[in-house]
N, C-alpha and C positions, 0 to 999 in steps of 0.2 A: 460601759454604759449599763450593762445588765447588773453588774455589781452595785452600781449606784441605786438602781431600783430596788434591789434586794435590801439594801440598808434602810431605805425609806419604808419598805414593807414591814421590816422587823420593828422599826420605831413605832409605826402606826398600830401594829399588833400589840406591842407592849403598852401603848397608850389607850388601847381598847377603843379604836375608832374604826368600826367595821365598814362603814360606807366608803370612807376614803381609802381604806385598805383594799376594798374590792376594786375601786377604780384603778389603783396602781397595779393590782394583780392583773386586771384585764390589759392594762397598758403594757405590762411585761410580756404577756402572752402574745399580744399583737407584735411587739418588737421581735420576739423570737421567731414568729411566723414570717415577718419581713426578712429576717436574717436568712431563714431557710430558703425563701423564694429567691433572694439575691444569690445565694450559693448555687441553687439549681440553674438560675439564669447564666451565671458565670460558667458553670459546667457545660451547659448546652452551647454556649458561645465557643468554649474551648473545643468541644466535639465537632462543631460546625467548621471551625478553623482548621482542625486536623483533616477533616474530609476535603476541604478546599485545597489543602496542601497536597494530599494524595491525588486529587483530581488534576491539579496543575502538573504534577510529575507525570501522570499517565498521558495527559494531552500532549505534553512536550515530547514524550517518547513516541507516541503515535505520529506526531508531526514530523519527527526525525525519520521514522520509518517510511512515511509517505513521501517525504522529499527525496529519499534515495530511490524509492520505487518509481517515482515520477521521472527521475533522471534515466532510469533503466528503460522505462516504457517509451520515452522520447527517443532514446537511442535505437530501440527496436523499430520504432515507427520510421525513422530516417533510413535504416538499413533495409526495411521492407520496400520503401520507395525506390532505393537504388536497385534492388533486385528486380522490382517491377519494370524499371527502365531497361535493365539488361534483358529481361524476358521479352519485352517488346522488340528490342533490336534483334534478338535471336530468332524470334518468330518471323520477322521480315527476311532474315537470312534464309530460313527454311523455305520461304515462299519465292526465293530467287534473287534476293538482293545480295550484292557482293559484300564480303567482309574480309578484312585482313586475317591471314592465317593465325597470327598470334592472338587476335581478338576473339576467335571462335571459342576456344576453351575458356578464356577469361569471362565472357558473358554467360556461357553455360554454367561455369562454376558459381558465378554470382547469383544467377537465377535459381540455383539449386540450394542456396543457403536459406536456413530458417532461423527463427529466433524463438526462444522459450522464456516463458514468464515466471519469475520467481519473486513474488511480493514479499517485502519485509513486514513481519507481523508480530514482533515480540511485544510491542506496546498493546496491541489489541488482545493478544493471548493473556497478558497480565490483567487487562480489564475484565476479560471473561472469567478468569479464575478468582477475581475478587468480588466485585459487585457492579454490574452494568449501571446501576442507578447512581453510582458515584459521580457520573457525569450529570450534573444538575439540569443542563439544558436539554430538554426532551427532543427538540428537532435536531440538534447536533448529534445526540446519541443515536437517533434514527438513521441519519445519513452515513454515519460511521459504520453502523451495523450493515446497512445495505451495501456499502462499498466492499466490505470484507466478506459478507455472506452471499451476495448476489453477483456483483460486478466482477470481482476478482475470480471466483469460480467459473464464471462464464468465459473469461479470457483463458484460464488455464485448461478448460475443457478442450479447447482446440489444440492443445499441446499434448495431452496425455490420454484422452479417452479412446482415440482411434489412430493406429499407425498410418492409416491412409490420409490423415490430415497433417502428417509430418512431411513437409516438402522435400527434405533431404532423403527420406526413405522412399518416397514416390519416384524420385529421379535417379537414385543411386544405381539401379541396374543398367541404366543407359551410359554410365561412365565406362563400365567394362565392355559394353556392347559396341560403342561407337568411338571410343578414344583409346589411344595406346600411349604408354609411358615412354618418354624419350630419355636420352642421356644428357639433356640440357639442364644444368643446375639453375634453379630459380632462387634469387635472393629473397630471403624471407626474414624480416626483422623480428618476427615473433619468436623465432627459435635461435638457439645458440649456434655458433659457426660449426660446431661438431655435428649438428643435425642437418643433413642435406635433403632438400626436396627437389623433385624433378618435374619438368614440364610435361604436359600432355599435348598430343596433336590428334586431329580427326583422322579416323581410318579411311572413311569413304564418304564423300559428299553426297553421292547418289543414294547410298544406303540410309543415311540419316534423314534425307528429305523424303524418302519413300517408306519410312517406318511409321505405319499407321498407329501402332500401339503407342509409340512415342508421342505422336501428334495428339492422341486422345489424353494421355497422362499430362502432357504439357498444358492442354486446355484446362484440365482439372486443377493444375497448379496455379494457373491464372485466377481461377475462381477462389481457391483457397487463400491466395495472396490478398485478393480484394477483401475477403472476409476478415483476415487478420489485420489488415490496415484499418478497417472500420472499427474493429474491437480495440485497437490501439488508440484511435481517436476517442472512443468512448471512455477508455481508461484514463486518458490524459484529462479530459474534461471533468470526469467524476472526481479524480484526485485533486485537481485544482480547486474545485468547489468545496470539498471537505477541508482542504488546507486553509482556504479563505475564512471559513467559518470557525475553524480552530483558532486562528490568529485573533479573530474578533472576541472569542470567548476568553482567551488568555489575557487580552487587554482588560476585559471586565474583571477577571479574577485578580489581576494585579492592582486595579483601582480599589477593589474591595479590601485588599490586604492593607 
């Protein structure tokens, strides 16, 4: 097309027709400008498309991380509830309720168990190292950031910042103080047959029921457990909210593609 205009311009110049020549010259300039603008538009479209591809990949990675983290938190939550139930039974035992000898250590061991939070964050770390604004949806970017920068650290704080918040550490001294290892082998499917584990039994019913330090620490464990259960609920709800919004955004990005 540009070659066509150039031929016309040359002919008009040769024929000494300046007015028509000027019109065609202006037309050629306009055509070139239109071509440049179209090229810029195509380039901008390609850049936007590349950004959306990167955004989609990051959101899918974050989604996968959060799905696995959600599964872990739900598992932690269920185990905390089981430990809480054993704790209540053991407390009633300390107050005088009868309990089978085999069940005493079972419930003590269960109430002594703690769970630790390890969120999966490879997608979010990749997002931070690139450009947070790659996520075009402002509200989605905000709730993802709040989840990783506020909610998750809040949960982890109760695992790492203070040993007194670790239930296993709080109750471990009372293993040695009130229980004795027996020669009774316990079947444990978690270990190979070559690794033997043995059962424990209570040394003295009177001593454990009259141990005031144990009663105080046990009460602290109940409070810690309630706090961790609440944090698990918070984590589950927050993760599910973010996952729901990520799914909606991925649907929009797929439609736009």
